[in-house]
N, CA, C, O and CB atoms as a CASP TS submission, in Angstrom:
PFRMAT TS
TARGET T0000
AUTHOR 0000-0000-0000
METHOD Language model
MODEL 1
PARENT N/A
ATOM      1  N   MET     1      14.501 181.713 -85.683  1.00  0.00           N
ATOM      2  CA  MET     1      15.227 182.477 -86.488  1.00  0.00           C
ATOM      3  C   MET     1      16.869 182.225 -86.148  1.00  0.00           C
ATOM      4  O   MET     1      17.757 182.363 -86.989  1.00  0.00           O
ATOM      5  CB  MET     1      14.718 183.961 -86.291  1.00  0.00           C
ATOM      6  N   LEU     2      17.045 181.899 -84.993  1.00  0.00           N
ATOM      7  CA  LEU     2      18.346 181.546 -84.778  1.00  0.00           C
ATOM      8  C   LEU     2      18.562 180.015 -85.083  1.00  0.00           C
ATOM      9  O   LEU     2      19.667 179.559 -84.787  1.00  0.00           O
ATOM     10  CB  LEU     2      18.714 181.916 -83.374  1.00  0.00           C
ATOM     11  N   LEU     3      17.698 179.237 -85.599  1.00  0.00           N
ATOM     12  CA  LEU     3      18.225 177.829 -85.788  1.00  0.00           C
ATOM     13  C   LEU     3      19.357 177.596 -86.679  1.00  0.00           C
ATOM     14  O   LEU     3      20.208 176.737 -86.445  1.00  0.00           O
ATOM     15  CB  LEU     3      17.207 177.006 -86.272  1.00  0.00           C
ATOM     16  N   PRO     4      19.371 178.494 -87.877  1.00  0.00           N
ATOM     17  CA  PRO     4      20.704 178.121 -88.636  1.00  0.00           C
ATOM     18  C   PRO     4      21.945 178.430 -87.877  1.00  0.00           C
ATOM     19  O   PRO     4      23.032 177.970 -88.226  1.00  0.00           O
ATOM     20  CB  PRO     4      20.818 178.882 -89.987  1.00  0.00           C
ATOM     21  N   PHE     5      21.817 179.106 -86.972  1.00  0.00           N
ATOM     22  CA  PHE     5      23.251 179.712 -86.019  1.00  0.00           C
ATOM     23  C   PHE     5      23.273 178.775 -84.857  1.00  0.00           C
ATOM     24  O   PHE     5      24.235 178.942 -84.107  1.00  0.00           O
ATOM     25  CB  PHE     5      23.123 181.522 -85.316  1.00  0.00           C
ATOM     26  N   PHE     6      22.426 177.817 -84.528  1.00  0.00           N
ATOM     27  CA  PHE     6      22.317 177.095 -83.136  1.00  0.00           C
ATOM     28  C   PHE     6      23.585 176.545 -82.813  1.00  0.00           C
ATOM     29  O   PHE     6      24.057 176.732 -81.691  1.00  0.00           O
ATOM     30  CB  PHE     6      21.260 175.932 -83.089  1.00  0.00           C
ATOM     31  N   ASN     7      24.256 175.810 -83.775  1.00  0.00           N
ATOM     32  CA  ASN     7      25.789 175.212 -83.299  1.00  0.00           C
ATOM     33  C   ASN     7      26.783 176.257 -83.097  1.00  0.00           C
ATOM     34  O   ASN     7      27.573 176.122 -82.163  1.00  0.00           O
ATOM     35  CB  ASN     7      26.483 174.211 -84.420  1.00  0.00           C
ATOM     36  N   ASP     8      26.854 177.386 -83.925  1.00  0.00           N
ATOM     37  CA  ASP     8      27.797 178.519 -83.485  1.00  0.00           C
ATOM     38  C   ASP     8      27.563 179.376 -82.230  1.00  0.00           C
ATOM     39  O   ASP     8      28.449 179.787 -81.481  1.00  0.00           O
ATOM     40  CB  ASP     8      27.851 179.449 -84.539  1.00  0.00           C
ATOM     41  N   ILE     9      26.177 179.596 -82.103  1.00  0.00           N
ATOM     42  CA  ILE     9      25.941 180.019 -80.823  1.00  0.00           C
ATOM     43  C   ILE     9      26.211 179.186 -79.528  1.00  0.00           C
ATOM     44  O   ILE     9      26.781 179.643 -78.537  1.00  0.00           O
ATOM     45  CB  ILE     9      24.720 180.330 -80.844  1.00  0.00           C
ATOM     46  N   VAL    10      25.792 178.062 -79.635  1.00  0.00           N
ATOM     47  CA  VAL    10      26.293 177.266 -78.506  1.00  0.00           C
ATOM     48  C   VAL    10      27.786 177.147 -78.349  1.00  0.00           C
ATOM     49  O   VAL    10      28.353 177.207 -77.258  1.00  0.00           O
ATOM     50  CB  VAL    10      25.765 175.941 -78.608  1.00  0.00           C
ATOM     51  N   GLY    11      28.421 176.965 -79.572  1.00  0.00           N
ATOM     52  CA  GLY    11      29.847 176.906 -79.350  1.00  0.00           C
ATOM     53  C   GLY    11      30.393 178.197 -78.738  1.00  0.00           C
ATOM     54  O   GLY    11      31.314 178.190 -77.922  1.00  0.00           O
ATOM     55  N   LEU    12      29.876 179.138 -79.104  1.00  0.00           N
ATOM     56  CA  LEU    12      30.313 180.559 -78.458  1.00  0.00           C
ATOM     57  C   LEU    12      29.996 180.665 -77.204  1.00  0.00           C
ATOM     58  O   LEU    12      30.848 181.181 -76.480  1.00  0.00           O
ATOM     59  CB  LEU    12      29.734 181.748 -79.059  1.00  0.00           C
ATOM     60  N   LEU    13      29.025 180.329 -76.738  1.00  0.00           N
ATOM     61  CA  LEU    13      28.616 180.368 -75.218  1.00  0.00           C
ATOM     62  C   LEU    13      29.414 179.204 -74.284  1.00  0.00           C
ATOM     63  O   LEU    13      29.671 179.347 -73.089  1.00  0.00           O
ATOM     64  CB  LEU    13      26.901 180.091 -75.118  1.00  0.00           C
ATOM     65  N   GLY    14      29.736 178.055 -75.078  1.00  0.00           N
ATOM     66  CA  GLY    14      30.709 177.277 -74.609  1.00  0.00           C
ATOM     67  C   GLY    14      32.005 177.604 -74.486  1.00  0.00           C
ATOM     68  O   GLY    14      32.637 177.210 -73.507  1.00  0.00           O
ATOM     69  N   ALA    15      32.555 178.330 -75.408  1.00  0.00           N
ATOM     70  CA  ALA    15      33.875 178.849 -75.392  1.00  0.00           C
ATOM     71  C   ALA    15      33.916 179.890 -74.518  1.00  0.00           C
ATOM     72  O   ALA    15      34.998 179.973 -73.937  1.00  0.00           O
ATOM     73  CB  ALA    15      34.348 179.252 -76.644  1.00  0.00           C
ATOM     74  N   LEU    16      33.076 180.748 -74.214  1.00  0.00           N
ATOM     75  CA  LEU    16      33.103 181.974 -73.309  1.00  0.00           C
ATOM     76  C   LEU    16      33.167 181.353 -71.880  1.00  0.00           C
ATOM     77  O   LEU    16      33.952 181.790 -71.039  1.00  0.00           O
ATOM     78  CB  LEU    16      31.734 182.995 -73.512  1.00  0.00           C
ATOM     79  N   GLY    17      32.211 180.194 -71.605  1.00  0.00           N
ATOM     80  CA  GLY    17      32.355 179.742 -70.357  1.00  0.00           C
ATOM     81  C   GLY    17      33.359 178.715 -69.944  1.00  0.00           C
ATOM     82  O   GLY    17      33.494 178.407 -68.760  1.00  0.00           O
ATOM     83  N   PHE    18      34.057 178.186 -70.896  1.00  0.00           N
ATOM     84  CA  PHE    18      35.190 177.180 -70.581  1.00  0.00           C
ATOM     85  C   PHE    18      36.290 177.677 -69.849  1.00  0.00           C
ATOM     86  O   PHE    18      36.537 177.046 -68.821  1.00  0.00           O
ATOM     87  CB  PHE    18      35.759 176.622 -71.770  1.00  0.00           C
ATOM     88  N   TRP    19      36.968 178.577 -70.089  1.00  0.00           N
ATOM     89  CA  TRP    19      37.979 179.114 -69.427  1.00  0.00           C
ATOM     90  C   TRP    19      37.798 179.439 -68.199  1.00  0.00           C
ATOM     91  O   TRP    19      38.341 178.748 -67.337  1.00  0.00           O
ATOM     92  CB  TRP    19      38.394 180.037 -69.963  1.00  0.00           C
ATOM     93  N   PRO    20      37.061 180.468 -67.854  1.00  0.00           N
ATOM     94  CA  PRO    20      36.945 180.805 -66.576  1.00  0.00           C
ATOM     95  C   PRO    20      36.338 179.921 -65.455  1.00  0.00           C
ATOM     96  O   PRO    20      36.766 179.840 -64.304  1.00  0.00           O
ATOM     97  CB  PRO    20      36.330 181.850 -66.635  1.00  0.00           C
ATOM     98  N   LEU    21      35.247 179.260 -65.992  1.00  0.00           N
ATOM     99  CA  LEU    21      34.638 178.270 -64.960  1.00  0.00           C
ATOM    100  C   LEU    21      35.350 177.129 -64.999  1.00  0.00           C
ATOM    101  O   LEU    21      35.309 176.541 -63.918  1.00  0.00           O
ATOM    102  CB  LEU    21      33.200 177.911 -65.169  1.00  0.00           C
ATOM    103  N   THR    22      36.093 176.499 -65.968  1.00  0.00           N
ATOM    104  CA  THR    22      36.582 175.179 -66.001  1.00  0.00           C
ATOM    105  C   THR    22      37.987 175.152 -65.573  1.00  0.00           C
ATOM    106  O   THR    22      38.456 174.203 -64.946  1.00  0.00           O
ATOM    107  CB  THR    22      36.429 174.592 -67.324  1.00  0.00           C
ATOM    108  N   VAL    23      38.736 176.313 -65.950  1.00  0.00           N
ATOM    109  CA  VAL    23      40.115 176.274 -65.545  1.00  0.00           C
ATOM    110  C   VAL    23      40.740 177.249 -64.669  1.00  0.00           C
ATOM    111  O   VAL    23      41.481 176.937 -63.737  1.00  0.00           O
ATOM    112  CB  VAL    23      40.810 176.281 -66.586  1.00  0.00           C
ATOM    113  N   TYR    24      40.371 178.650 -65.047  1.00  0.00           N
ATOM    114  CA  TYR    24      40.957 179.852 -64.154  1.00  0.00           C
ATOM    115  C   TYR    24      40.670 179.617 -62.820  1.00  0.00           C
ATOM    116  O   TYR    24      41.620 179.353 -62.083  1.00  0.00           O
ATOM    117  CB  TYR    24      40.389 181.267 -64.489  1.00  0.00           C
ATOM    118  N   PHE    25      39.260 179.669 -62.244  1.00  0.00           N
ATOM    119  CA  PHE    25      38.927 179.749 -61.167  1.00  0.00           C
ATOM    120  C   PHE    25      39.295 178.484 -60.215  1.00  0.00           C
ATOM    121  O   PHE    25      39.538 178.637 -59.018  1.00  0.00           O
ATOM    122  CB  PHE    25      37.701 180.063 -61.299  1.00  0.00           C
ATOM    123  N   PRO    26      39.311 177.347 -60.797  1.00  0.00           N
ATOM    124  CA  PRO    26      39.763 176.009 -60.139  1.00  0.00           C
ATOM    125  C   PRO    26      41.140 176.163 -59.925  1.00  0.00           C
ATOM    126  O   PRO    26      41.550 175.941 -58.786  1.00  0.00           O
ATOM    127  CB  PRO    26      39.502 174.694 -60.996  1.00  0.00           C
ATOM    128  N   VAL    27      41.994 176.525 -60.862  1.00  0.00           N
ATOM    129  CA  VAL    27      43.421 176.634 -60.799  1.00  0.00           C
ATOM    130  C   VAL    27      43.861 177.738 -59.741  1.00  0.00           C
ATOM    131  O   VAL    27      44.810 177.517 -58.989  1.00  0.00           O
ATOM    132  CB  VAL    27      43.968 176.962 -62.225  1.00  0.00           C
ATOM    133  N   GLU    28      43.249 178.764 -59.706  1.00  0.00           N
ATOM    134  CA  GLU    28      43.443 179.779 -58.847  1.00  0.00           C
ATOM    135  C   GLU    28      43.032 179.320 -57.353  1.00  0.00           C
ATOM    136  O   GLU    28      43.746 179.671 -56.414  1.00  0.00           O
ATOM    137  CB  GLU    28      42.662 180.979 -59.358  1.00  0.00           C
ATOM    138  N   MET    29      42.141 178.712 -57.184  1.00  0.00           N
ATOM    139  CA  MET    29      41.446 178.375 -55.871  1.00  0.00           C
ATOM    140  C   MET    29      42.588 177.106 -55.597  1.00  0.00           C
ATOM    141  O   MET    29      43.048 177.174 -54.457  1.00  0.00           O
ATOM    142  CB  MET    29      39.517 177.884 -56.012  1.00  0.00           C
ATOM    143  N   TYR    30      42.996 176.252 -56.210  1.00  0.00           N
ATOM    144  CA  TYR    30      43.859 175.232 -55.848  1.00  0.00           C
ATOM    145  C   TYR    30      45.256 175.890 -55.430  1.00  0.00           C
ATOM    146  O   TYR    30      45.884 175.429 -54.477  1.00  0.00           O
ATOM    147  CB  TYR    30      43.981 174.213 -57.029  1.00  0.00           C
ATOM    148  N   ILE    31      45.711 176.949 -56.149  1.00  0.00           N
ATOM    149  CA  ILE    31      46.998 177.638 -55.850  1.00  0.00           C
ATOM    150  C   ILE    31      46.784 178.366 -54.459  1.00  0.00           C
ATOM    151  O   ILE    31      47.689 178.439 -53.627  1.00  0.00           O
ATOM    152  CB  ILE    31      47.412 178.717 -57.065  1.00  0.00           C
ATOM    153  N   LYS    32      45.501 178.909 -54.263  1.00  0.00           N
ATOM    154  CA  LYS    32      45.437 179.474 -53.010  1.00  0.00           C
ATOM    155  C   LYS    32      45.417 178.774 -51.920  1.00  0.00           C
ATOM    156  O   LYS    32      46.082 179.071 -50.927  1.00  0.00           O
ATOM    157  CB  LYS    32      44.542 180.147 -52.920  1.00  0.00           C
ATOM    158  N   GLN    33      44.583 177.688 -52.008  1.00  0.00           N
ATOM    159  CA  GLN    33      44.377 176.621 -51.013  1.00  0.00           C
ATOM    160  C   GLN    33      45.723 175.838 -50.607  1.00  0.00           C
ATOM    161  O   GLN    33      46.092 175.603 -49.456  1.00  0.00           O
ATOM    162  CB  GLN    33      43.330 175.610 -51.597  1.00  0.00           C
ATOM    163  N   LYS    34      46.301 175.527 -51.662  1.00  0.00           N
ATOM    164  CA  LYS    34      47.608 174.647 -51.188  1.00  0.00           C
ATOM    165  C   LYS    34      48.806 175.801 -50.999  1.00  0.00           C
ATOM    166  O   LYS    34      49.919 175.330 -50.766  1.00  0.00           O
ATOM    167  CB  LYS    34      48.117 173.337 -52.514  1.00  0.00           C
ATOM    168  N   GLN    35      48.725 176.975 -51.059  1.00  0.00           N
ATOM    169  CA  GLN    35      49.685 178.026 -50.659  1.00  0.00           C
ATOM    170  C   GLN    35      50.721 177.681 -51.457  1.00  0.00           C
ATOM    171  O   GLN    35      51.730 177.312 -50.857  1.00  0.00           O
ATOM    172  CB  GLN    35      50.078 178.121 -49.173  1.00  0.00           C
ATOM    173  N   ILE    36      50.771 177.698 -52.936  1.00  0.00           N
ATOM    174  CA  ILE    36      51.839 177.212 -53.571  1.00  0.00           C
ATOM    175  C   ILE    36      52.586 178.592 -53.926  1.00  0.00           C
ATOM    176  O   ILE    36      51.928 179.533 -54.370  1.00  0.00           O
ATOM    177  CB  ILE    36      51.431 176.245 -54.811  1.00  0.00           C
ATOM    178  N   PRO    37      53.721 178.676 -53.760  1.00  0.00           N
ATOM    179  CA  PRO    37      54.540 179.819 -53.780  1.00  0.00           C
ATOM    180  C   PRO    37      54.710 180.260 -55.080  1.00  0.00           C
ATOM    181  O   PRO    37      55.063 179.454 -55.941  1.00  0.00           O
ATOM    182  CB  PRO    37      55.775 179.612 -53.187  1.00  0.00           C
ATOM    183  N   LYS    38      54.477 181.611 -55.391  1.00  0.00           N
ATOM    184  CA  LYS    38      54.931 182.435 -56.784  1.00  0.00           C
ATOM    185  C   LYS    38      56.074 181.849 -57.311  1.00  0.00           C
ATOM    186  O   LYS    38      57.010 181.555 -56.566  1.00  0.00           O
ATOM    187  CB  LYS    38      55.301 184.009 -56.587  1.00  0.00           C
ATOM    188  N   TRP    39      56.111 181.636 -58.549  1.00  0.00           N
ATOM    189  CA  TRP    39      57.259 181.301 -59.386  1.00  0.00           C
ATOM    190  C   TRP    39      57.988 179.966 -59.201  1.00  0.00           C
ATOM    191  O   TRP    39      59.061 179.640 -59.710  1.00  0.00           O
ATOM    192  CB  TRP    39      58.205 182.312 -59.210  1.00  0.00           C
ATOM    193  N   SER    40      57.137 179.189 -58.305  1.00  0.00           N
ATOM    194  CA  SER    40      57.760 177.689 -58.086  1.00  0.00           C
ATOM    195  C   SER    40      57.537 177.031 -59.438  1.00  0.00           C
ATOM    196  O   SER    40      57.060 177.630 -60.402  1.00  0.00           O
ATOM    197  CB  SER    40      56.968 176.729 -56.798  1.00  0.00           C
ATOM    198  N   THR    41      57.890 175.843 -59.443  1.00  0.00           N
ATOM    199  CA  THR    41      57.892 175.105 -60.753  1.00  0.00           C
ATOM    200  C   THR    41      56.348 174.449 -60.989  1.00  0.00           C
ATOM    201  O   THR    41      55.884 174.248 -62.111  1.00  0.00           O
ATOM    202  CB  THR    41      59.129 173.861 -60.705  1.00  0.00           C
ATOM    203  N   LYS    42      55.688 174.172 -59.815  1.00  0.00           N
ATOM    204  CA  LYS    42      54.164 173.811 -59.902  1.00  0.00           C
ATOM    205  C   LYS    42      53.302 175.075 -60.222  1.00  0.00           C
ATOM    206  O   LYS    42      52.269 175.019 -60.889  1.00  0.00           O
ATOM    207  CB  LYS    42      53.632 173.162 -58.475  1.00  0.00           C
ATOM    208  N   TRP    43      53.801 176.180 -59.706  1.00  0.00           N
ATOM    209  CA  TRP    43      52.901 177.409 -60.157  1.00  0.00           C
ATOM    210  C   TRP    43      53.019 177.776 -61.451  1.00  0.00           C
ATOM    211  O   TRP    43      52.049 178.055 -62.156  1.00  0.00           O
ATOM    212  CB  TRP    43      53.156 178.619 -59.437  1.00  0.00           C
ATOM    213  N   VAL    44      54.225 177.795 -61.837  1.00  0.00           N
ATOM    214  CA  VAL    44      54.548 178.165 -63.280  1.00  0.00           C
ATOM    215  C   VAL    44      53.800 176.978 -64.289  1.00  0.00           C
ATOM    216  O   VAL    44      53.241 177.398 -65.302  1.00  0.00           O
ATOM    217  CB  VAL    44      56.352 178.198 -63.492  1.00  0.00           C
ATOM    218  N   CYS    45      53.793 175.662 -64.042  1.00  0.00           N
ATOM    219  CA  CYS    45      53.052 174.766 -64.797  1.00  0.00           C
ATOM    220  C   CYS    45      51.526 174.929 -64.818  1.00  0.00           C
ATOM    221  O   CYS    45      50.820 174.723 -65.805  1.00  0.00           O
ATOM    222  CB  CYS    45      53.373 173.507 -64.347  1.00  0.00           C
ATOM    223  N   LEU    46      51.072 175.356 -63.512  1.00  0.00           N
ATOM    224  CA  LEU    46      49.551 175.608 -63.734  1.00  0.00           C
ATOM    225  C   LEU    46      49.337 177.048 -64.195  1.00  0.00           C
ATOM    226  O   LEU    46      48.141 177.336 -64.232  1.00  0.00           O
ATOM    227  CB  LEU    46      48.685 175.355 -62.365  1.00  0.00           C
ATOM    228  N   GLN    47      49.985 177.823 -64.480  1.00  0.00           N
ATOM    229  CA  GLN    47      49.855 179.231 -65.239  1.00  0.00           C
ATOM    230  C   GLN    47      50.185 178.777 -66.583  1.00  0.00           C
ATOM    231  O   GLN    47      49.653 179.409 -67.495  1.00  0.00           O
ATOM    232  CB  GLN    47      50.907 180.525 -64.707  1.00  0.00           C
ATOM    233  N   ILE    48      50.874 177.911 -66.859  1.00  0.00           N
ATOM    234  CA  ILE    48      50.908 177.552 -68.579  1.00  0.00           C
ATOM    235  C   ILE    48      49.790 176.842 -68.933  1.00  0.00           C
ATOM    236  O   ILE    48      49.308 176.933 -70.062  1.00  0.00           O
ATOM    237  CB  ILE    48      52.170 176.604 -69.117  1.00  0.00           C
ATOM    238  N   LEU    49      49.337 176.148 -68.079  1.00  0.00           N
ATOM    239  CA  LEU    49      48.091 175.314 -68.363  1.00  0.00           C
ATOM    240  C   LEU    49      46.972 176.194 -68.495  1.00  0.00           C
ATOM    241  O   LEU    49      46.198 176.055 -69.442  1.00  0.00           O
ATOM    242  CB  LEU    49      47.779 174.273 -67.271  1.00  0.00           C
ATOM    243  N   SER    50      46.799 177.155 -67.569  1.00  0.00           N
ATOM    244  CA  SER    50      45.749 178.139 -67.783  1.00  0.00           C
ATOM    245  C   SER    50      45.676 179.122 -69.074  1.00  0.00           C
ATOM    246  O   SER    50      44.672 179.544 -69.649  1.00  0.00           O
ATOM    247  CB  SER    50      45.810 178.948 -66.646  1.00  0.00           C
ATOM    248  N   MET    51      47.112 179.367 -69.364  1.00  0.00           N
ATOM    249  CA  MET    51      47.183 180.240 -70.631  1.00  0.00           C
ATOM    250  C   MET    51      46.859 179.479 -71.864  1.00  0.00           C
ATOM    251  O   MET    51      46.076 179.949 -72.690  1.00  0.00           O
ATOM    252  CB  MET    51      48.587 180.858 -70.817  1.00  0.00           C
ATOM    253  N   ALA    52      47.464 178.249 -72.034  1.00  0.00           N
ATOM    254  CA  ALA    52      47.202 177.231 -73.070  1.00  0.00           C
ATOM    255  C   ALA    52      45.758 177.236 -73.478  1.00  0.00           C
ATOM    256  O   ALA    52      45.347 177.392 -74.627  1.00  0.00           O
ATOM    257  CB  ALA    52      47.589 175.841 -72.580  1.00  0.00           C
ATOM    258  N   CYS    53      44.849 176.996 -72.113  1.00  0.00           N
ATOM    259  CA  CYS    53      43.368 176.740 -72.241  1.00  0.00           C
ATOM    260  C   CYS    53      42.897 177.954 -72.660  1.00  0.00           C
ATOM    261  O   CYS    53      42.012 177.979 -73.516  1.00  0.00           O
ATOM    262  CB  CYS    53      42.629 176.265 -70.969  1.00  0.00           C
ATOM    263  N   LEU    54      43.443 179.201 -72.092  1.00  0.00           N
ATOM    264  CA  LEU    54      42.786 180.612 -72.768  1.00  0.00           C
ATOM    265  C   LEU    54      42.924 180.833 -74.311  1.00  0.00           C
ATOM    266  O   LEU    54      42.145 181.502 -74.990  1.00  0.00           O
ATOM    267  CB  LEU    54      43.520 181.938 -72.119  1.00  0.00           C
ATOM    268  N   ILE    55      44.037 180.166 -74.765  1.00  0.00           N
ATOM    269  CA  ILE    55      44.434 180.330 -76.218  1.00  0.00           C
ATOM    270  C   ILE    55      43.511 179.462 -76.930  1.00  0.00           C
ATOM    271  O   ILE    55      43.180 179.768 -78.075  1.00  0.00           O
ATOM    272  CB  ILE    55      45.961 179.947 -76.547  1.00  0.00           C
ATOM    273  N   ILE    56      42.973 178.209 -76.267  1.00  0.00           N
ATOM    274  CA  ILE    56      41.947 177.346 -77.099  1.00  0.00           C
ATOM    275  C   ILE    56      40.798 178.180 -77.001  1.00  0.00           C
ATOM    276  O   ILE    56      40.274 178.498 -78.069  1.00  0.00           O
ATOM    277  CB  ILE    56      41.630 175.789 -76.548  1.00  0.00           C
ATOM    278  N   THR    57      40.220 178.668 -75.778  1.00  0.00           N
ATOM    279  CA  THR    57      38.949 179.404 -75.641  1.00  0.00           C
ATOM    280  C   THR    57      39.019 180.481 -76.659  1.00  0.00           C
ATOM    281  O   THR    57      37.989 180.625 -77.319  1.00  0.00           O
ATOM    282  CB  THR    57      38.711 179.987 -74.185  1.00  0.00           C
ATOM    283  N   ILE    58      40.000 181.258 -76.923  1.00  0.00           N
ATOM    284  CA  ILE    58      39.805 182.363 -77.798  1.00  0.00           C
ATOM    285  C   ILE    58      39.881 181.842 -79.349  1.00  0.00           C
ATOM    286  O   ILE    58      39.252 182.438 -80.223  1.00  0.00           O
ATOM    287  CB  ILE    58      40.917 183.486 -77.467  1.00  0.00           C
ATOM    288  N   ALA    59      40.600 180.817 -79.609  1.00  0.00           N
ATOM    289  CA  ALA    59      40.241 180.196 -81.046  1.00  0.00           C
ATOM    290  C   ALA    59      38.949 179.618 -81.238  1.00  0.00           C
ATOM    291  O   ALA    59      38.410 179.661 -82.344  1.00  0.00           O
ATOM    292  CB  ALA    59      41.150 179.115 -81.411  1.00  0.00           C
ATOM    293  N   ALA    60      38.283 178.956 -80.019  1.00  0.00           N
ATOM    294  CA  ALA    60      37.182 178.422 -80.329  1.00  0.00           C
ATOM    295  C   ALA    60      36.104 179.599 -80.470  1.00  0.00           C
ATOM    296  O   ALA    60      35.177 179.461 -81.268  1.00  0.00           O
ATOM    297  CB  ALA    60      36.883 177.379 -79.339  1.00  0.00           C
ATOM    298  N   ALA    61      36.216 180.651 -79.762  1.00  0.00           N
ATOM    299  CA  ALA    61      35.305 181.890 -79.923  1.00  0.00           C
ATOM    300  C   ALA    61      35.475 182.358 -81.309  1.00  0.00           C
ATOM    301  O   ALA    61      34.466 182.581 -81.978  1.00  0.00           O
ATOM    302  CB  ALA    61      35.653 183.092 -78.894  1.00  0.00           C
ATOM    303  N   ALA    62      36.616 182.526 -81.793  1.00  0.00           N
ATOM    304  CA  ALA    62      36.838 183.133 -82.924  1.00  0.00           C
ATOM    305  C   ALA    62      36.229 182.147 -84.234  1.00  0.00           C
ATOM    306  O   ALA    62      35.683 182.669 -85.206  1.00  0.00           O
ATOM    307  CB  ALA    62      38.406 183.440 -82.946  1.00  0.00           C
ATOM    308  N   GLY    63      36.395 180.770 -84.114  1.00  0.00           N
ATOM    309  CA  GLY    63      35.708 179.938 -85.019  1.00  0.00           C
ATOM    310  C   GLY    63      34.253 179.989 -84.909  1.00  0.00           C
ATOM    311  O   GLY    63      33.600 179.727 -85.919  1.00  0.00           O
ATOM    312  N   SER    64      33.656 180.287 -83.828  1.00  0.00           N
ATOM    313  CA  SER    64      32.232 180.271 -83.550  1.00  0.00           C
ATOM    314  C   SER    64      31.521 181.693 -84.320  1.00  0.00           C
ATOM    315  O   SER    64      30.483 181.746 -84.980  1.00  0.00           O
ATOM    316  CB  SER    64      32.030 180.247 -81.789  1.00  0.00           C
ATOM    317  N   VAL    65      32.339 182.630 -84.024  1.00  0.00           N
ATOM    318  CA  VAL    65      31.970 184.037 -84.596  1.00  0.00           C
ATOM    319  C   VAL    65      32.046 183.812 -86.104  1.00  0.00           C
ATOM    320  O   VAL    65      31.106 184.114 -86.838  1.00  0.00           O
ATOM    321  CB  VAL    65      33.030 185.308 -84.090  1.00  0.00           C
ATOM    322  N   ALA    66      33.254 183.242 -86.581  1.00  0.00           N
ATOM    323  CA  ALA    66      33.377 182.986 -88.024  1.00  0.00           C
ATOM    324  C   ALA    66      32.356 182.241 -88.719  1.00  0.00           C
ATOM    325  O   ALA    66      31.886 182.589 -89.802  1.00  0.00           O
ATOM    326  CB  ALA    66      34.522 182.334 -88.263  1.00  0.00           C
ATOM    327  N   GLY    67      32.022 181.215 -88.077  1.00  0.00           N
ATOM    328  CA  GLY    67      30.680 180.248 -88.332  1.00  0.00           C
ATOM    329  C   GLY    67      29.573 181.134 -88.469  1.00  0.00           C
ATOM    330  O   GLY    67      28.911 181.070 -89.505  1.00  0.00           O
ATOM    331  N   VAL    68      29.272 181.952 -87.581  1.00  0.00           N
ATOM    332  CA  VAL    68      27.847 182.948 -87.597  1.00  0.00           C
ATOM    333  C   VAL    68      28.253 183.699 -88.795  1.00  0.00           C
ATOM    334  O   VAL    68      27.558 183.494 -89.790  1.00  0.00           O
ATOM    335  CB  VAL    68      27.506 184.107 -86.099  1.00  0.00           C
ATOM    336  N   VAL    69      29.203 184.501 -88.908  1.00  0.00           N
ATOM    337  CA  VAL    69      29.631 185.213 -90.152  1.00  0.00           C
ATOM    338  C   VAL    69      29.109 184.732 -91.262  1.00  0.00           C
ATOM    339  O   VAL    69      28.220 185.258 -91.931  1.00  0.00           O
ATOM    340  CB  VAL    69      30.965 185.222 -90.356  1.00  0.00           C
ATOM    341  N   LEU    70      29.751 183.552 -91.502  1.00  0.00           N
ATOM    342  CA  LEU    70      29.473 182.620 -92.925  1.00  0.00           C
ATOM    343  C   LEU    70      27.927 182.372 -92.997  1.00  0.00           C
ATOM    344  O   LEU    70      27.292 182.402 -94.051  1.00  0.00           O
ATOM    345  CB  LEU    70      30.318 180.953 -92.895  1.00  0.00           C
ATOM    346  N   ASP    71      27.443 182.149 -91.882  1.00  0.00           N
ATOM    347  CA  ASP    71      25.826 181.587 -91.976  1.00  0.00           C
ATOM    348  C   ASP    71      25.172 182.889 -92.276  1.00  0.00           C
ATOM    349  O   ASP    71      24.231 182.744 -93.057  1.00  0.00           O
ATOM    350  CB  ASP    71      25.091 180.810 -90.427  1.00  0.00           C
ATOM    351  N   LEU    72      25.336 183.859 -91.978  1.00  0.00           N
ATOM    352  CA  LEU    72      24.695 185.337 -92.054  1.00  0.00           C
ATOM    353  C   LEU    72      24.955 185.628 -93.718  1.00  0.00           C
ATOM    354  O   LEU    72      24.033 186.136 -94.356  1.00  0.00           O
ATOM    355  CB  LEU    72      25.611 186.653 -90.865  1.00  0.00           C
ATOM    356  N   LYS    73      25.960 185.364 -94.253  1.00  0.00           N
ATOM    357  CA  LYS    73      26.139 185.526 -95.731  1.00  0.00           C
ATOM    358  C   LYS    73      25.031 184.808 -96.718  1.00  0.00           C
ATOM    359  O   LYS    73      24.651 185.362 -97.750  1.00  0.00           O
ATOM    360  CB  LYS    73      27.552 184.948 -96.066  1.00  0.00           C
ATOM    361  N   SER    74      24.581 183.599 -96.321  1.00  0.00           N
ATOM    362  CA  SER    74      23.811 182.791 -96.837  1.00  0.00           C
ATOM    363  C   SER    74      22.509 182.635 -96.357  1.00  0.00           C
ATOM    364  O   SER    74      21.778 181.866 -96.981  1.00  0.00           O
ATOM    365  CB  SER    74      24.349 181.810 -96.846  1.00  0.00           C
ATOM    366  N   TYR    75      22.038 183.262 -95.288  1.00  0.00           N
ATOM    367  CA  TYR    75      20.903 183.268 -94.561  1.00  0.00           C
ATOM    368  C   TYR    75      19.972 184.085 -95.115  1.00  0.00           C
ATOM    369  O   TYR    75      20.349 185.245 -95.277  1.00  0.00           O
ATOM    370  CB  TYR    75      21.108 183.591 -93.312  1.00  0.00           C
ATOM    371  N   LYS    76      18.760 183.795 -95.486  1.00  0.00           N
ATOM    372  CA  LYS    76      17.554 184.803 -96.048  1.00  0.00           C
ATOM    373  C   LYS    76      16.521 184.459 -95.270  1.00  0.00           C
ATOM    374  O   LYS    76      15.794 183.509 -95.559  1.00  0.00           O
ATOM    375  CB  LYS    76      17.083 184.678 -97.636  1.00  0.00           C
ATOM    376  N   PRO    77      16.341 185.252 -94.127  1.00  0.00           N
ATOM    377  CA  PRO    77      14.970 185.198 -93.196  1.00  0.00           C
ATOM    378  C   PRO    77      13.814 185.148 -94.212  1.00  0.00           C
ATOM    379  O   PRO    77      13.859 185.630 -95.344  1.00  0.00           O
ATOM    380  CB  PRO    77      14.757 186.632 -92.122  1.00  0.00           C
ATOM    381  N   PHE    78      12.831 184.539 -93.689  1.00  0.00           N
ATOM    382  CA  PHE    78      11.491 184.628 -94.092  1.00  0.00           C
ATOM    383  C   PHE    78      11.261 184.514 -95.699  1.00  0.00           C
ATOM    384  O   PHE    78      10.395 185.088 -96.360  1.00  0.00           O
ATOM    385  CB  PHE    78      10.965 185.941 -93.553  1.00  0.00           C
ATOM    386  N   ASN    79      12.224 183.659 -96.128  1.00  0.00           N
ATOM    387  CA  ASN    79      12.260 183.464 -97.778  1.00  0.00           C
ATOM    388  C   ASN    79      11.690 181.953 -98.043  1.00  0.00           C
ATOM    389  O   ASN    79      11.599 181.521 -99.192  1.00  0.00           O
ATOM    390  CB  ASN    79      14.011 183.616 -98.475  1.00  0.00           C
TER
END
């Protein structure tokens, strides 16, 4: 029954997993490991990168949810 929504569901799961696992945790671990001081140029650049990827993740998740909503309007199960 989820086959019409497969691309959107996979996109939503990918969007939700992208930012924390691929960007946020590695950036924070790098900052901690290299002991980068707060508000230094490198720290600010890494935080901007992280926030930009968060915005992309939110946009991708919103697009996937919109895709599911559009598919629900035209999907008639068991017909």
